[in-house]
Each structure stands twice: as structure tokens, then as C-alpha cells.
N, C-alpha and C positions, 0 to 999 in steps of 0.2 A: 759616676756621681761622687762628689766629695762628701764624706760623712762629718758629722760633728766632731767625731774622735780624730778623724783624719786632718781636719782643719786645726784642731787644738795641737796635734803632733806637728804639723807644719809651722804653726806659730812658735812652738818651742824650738824647733830646729833652726828656724830663721833667726830668732832672738839671740841664739848662741853663736851666731857667725862672728868670728873676731874681726876687728878692724885690721886691715893689712899693715898699716903704719904704726899701730899701737896694739899689738896682739893680746895685751893683757886686759883689754876692754872689748866689749861686744858692740855690735851695731845697735842693739837695743839700749845699752848703757849710754851710748853717744846720742841717741834720739834719731838716728838715720832711719831706723826701721819704723815707718809710719803705719802700715797696715798689711795684713794677710787676710785675703778674702777669696770668695770663689765667684766665678763667672762661668756659669754653666758647668762644664766638665773641667775647667781649668782653675788653677790657682793663680791669683793675681797679687803680686808682692809690690808694694809701694815703698820706695826708699827716697830719701832726700839728702843731698850732700850737706856736710857741715859748713861749707862755704861755696859760693858760686865757682864753678870750674874746678872742683875737687878731682884731682887725678886718680884717686883711689876708687871713685864710684863704678867705673868699668870693672875692675877687680872684684869689688864687693858684689855686683850683679852676677858676675860669672860664678863666684863662690856659692851665692844663694841658689842660682839655677842648678849647679852641680849637686849640692846637698839635697835640695828638694826633689830633683828628679830621681836621685837614688831612693829617697823616702817613699816617693810615689810610684816606684817601679817603672818610670819612663813616661808617667802622665804628663800631658802638656802643661807648661808653665810659661807665664809671662811676667817679667818684672818691668816695672815702670818707675821712673824717678825724675825729679826735677821738671815735672810736667811734661815729660817727653818719654816715649816708648824706647826701651833699651833692648 
């Protein structure tokens, strides 16, 4: 079960992920990070591209998965973006 403190920590970690093309700004700064929530035992992270077909979205999703998996000790994670599962 994801606790309130764990969810807050996950949100903070997700918000701090840098954009791969502009590493001086985060995905939160750019508005790409839409939500971090729980679904049962899983974290669900919703991201949207800055424009349709954004090539960095796959790399951002990978970075989010890695950082949040490390934070959660391997807990299941799902990222979704642009109304599709990643």
C-alpha cells in the first residue's frame, strides 16, 4: 500500500525529473507532469508532451520509471501519457 508520505515523496521525485532536452528545467516546470496518484498497490504517473509527437516523452517516461522504482524499492509503477499507456 502506498502511504500518504510515500505518495508525497513520489510526487516530489517526479516533479524534479529534468527535461532531457532542457536539463535546467523540470517536467513540472514545463507542465508535462500532470498527476501522480495511486491505483491499488501501484503508482500511476500521468505525463503529457509539450507538443504532439514529442520525441523526448519516451526518455522522460523511462527516467520517471527508474527514479520512482528506486524510491519505491521496486514497487510496481505505471506511467501513462498522451492518453496512451507507456
